[in-house]
C-alpha positions as CSV (number, residue, x, y, z in Angstrom):
1,M,-0.1,-0.3,0.3
2,A,1.6,3.6,-0.9
3,P,2.1,5.8,1.9
4,P,-1.3,8.3,2.2
5,Y,0.6,11.4,1.5
6,R,3.5,12.3,-0.9
7,R,4.6,15.3,1.3
8,H,4.6,16.9,4.6
9,V,4.5,20.5,6.0
10,F,5.3,20.7,9.1
11,I,5.0,24.3,10.7
12,C,6.0,24.7,14.1
13,T,3.0,25.6,17.0
14,N,5.5,25.4,20.2
15,R,4.7,28.3,22.4
16,R,6.6,29.0,25.1
17,P,5.9,31.5,28.4
18,P,6.0,35.5,27.8
19,D,9.4,35.1,30.2
20,A,11.3,32.9,28.4
21,P,14.2,33.4,27.2
22,R,13.6,32.2,23.2
23,Q,10.9,33.1,21.4
24,S,7.9,30.8,20.3
25,C,7.2,30.0,16.9
26,A,3.4,30.2,18.3
27,A,3.8,33.7,19.5
28,S,4.9,35.0,16.5
29,G,1.5,33.7,14.6
30,S,2.5,30.3,13.3
31,E,-0.8,28.7,14.2
32,A,-2.6,31.0,11.9
33,I,0.3,30.3,9.1
34,R,-0.8,26.4,9.8
35,D,-4.3,27.0,9.1
36,A,-3.4,29.0,6.1
37,F,-1.5,26.0,4.5
38,K,-4.4,24.0,5.2
39,K,-6.7,26.5,2.7
40,A,-4.1,26.9,0.6
41,L,-4.6,22.6,0.0
42,A,-8.0,22.3,0.1
43,K,-8.5,25.2,-2.1
44,R,-6.4,23.4,-5.0
45,G,-7.8,19.6,-3.8
46,L,-4.1,19.3,-2.5
47,N,-5.6,17.8,0.6
48,Q,-5.8,14.5,0.1
49,E,-1.7,14.1,-1.1
50,I,0.3,17.0,0.9
51,R,-0.7,17.1,4.7
52,A,0.0,20.7,6.7
53,N,0.6,19.4,10.5
54,A,0.9,21.3,13.8
55,S,4.5,20.2,14.9
56,G,6.1,21.0,18.2
57,C,9.2,22.6,18.7
58,L,11.6,22.4,15.2
59,E,14.5,23.8,17.7
60,A,14.9,27.2,15.0
61,C,13.1,29.6,17.7
62,E,15.6,32.3,15.9
63,C,14.0,32.1,12.8
64,G,10.5,31.7,13.2
65,P,7.9,31.2,12.7
66,S,9.7,27.0,11.1
67,V,8.1,25.2,8.0
68,V,10.0,22.0,7.0
69,V,8.5,20.9,3.8
70,Y,9.1,16.2,4.0
71,P,10.5,14.1,1.9
72,E,12.5,17.5,0.3
73,A,13.4,18.4,4.1
74,V,13.2,21.9,2.7
75,W,13.6,24.8,6.1
76,Y,11.8,27.8,5.8
77,G,12.0,30.9,8.4
78,P,10.6,32.9,9.0
79,V,7.5,32.6,7.7
80,S,4.2,35.0,7.3
81,L,1.4,34.7,6.4
82,D,1.9,36.4,2.7
83,D,4.4,33.6,2.2
84,V,2.2,30.7,2.6
85,E,0.7,30.9,-1.0
86,T,4.3,31.7,-2.2
87,I,5.4,28.1,-0.9
88,V,2.3,26.4,-1.6
89,E,2.3,27.5,-5.7
90,E,6.5,27.2,-6.2
91,H,6.9,24.1,-4.2
92,L,4.2,22.2,-3.8
93,V,3.0,22.9,-6.9
94,G,5.4,23.6,-9.2
95,G,7.9,21.8,-7.1
96,R,10.6,24.6,-7.0
97,P,11.6,25.3,-3.0
98,V,11.3,29.1,-2.5
99,E,15.2,30.1,-1.9
100,R,14.2,33.3,-0.5
101,L,12.6,31.9,2.2
102,R,14.8,29.1,2.9
103,M,16.2,29.2,6.7
104,D,19.4,30.5,7.9
105,F,20.5,28.0,9.7
106,S,23.7,30.9,11.1
107,K,21.3,32.4,13.1
108,I,20.2,29.8,15.4
109,R,21.3,29.4,18.8
110,K,23.1,26.4,19.7
111,P,22.6,23.6,22.8
112,A,25.1,24.0,25.4
113,E,27.6,21.3,24.7
114,K,29.1,19.5,27.0
115,P,33.2,18.3,26.3
116,A,33.2,15.3,25.3
117,E,35.2,13.0,27.6
118,S,38.2,11.3,26.4
119,K,38.3,7.5,27.0
120,L,42.8,7.7,25.9
121,P,44.4,7.2,29.0
122,T,46.5,10.4,30.3
123,V,50.0,10.4,29.1
124,R,52.4,11.9,31.9
């Protein structure tokens, strides 16, 4: 049996408390963006082959609202309501990712990493 959808559009709808040190996509309007994707896909009759899903945190808060399209793994952000039609027409219908909306991963804060413990014996 074939998979029910050929593409998934994940829209981060994570909401953090107002005093959190990082912004959240929901506070930046991502829930309305998800609704706009659903309407745009349904209007074109694509909602049976492309699924717009609410997502938890995609760890790209600095570039949010964040959207990722699979199976291509194309990340977009920040995305506005005005960008939804462009993504649907150019990427999901036309097959060409929208370069100007692609996420700049250099802007994303990396979680603090612990230094790796060496398993080699210390030379004295």
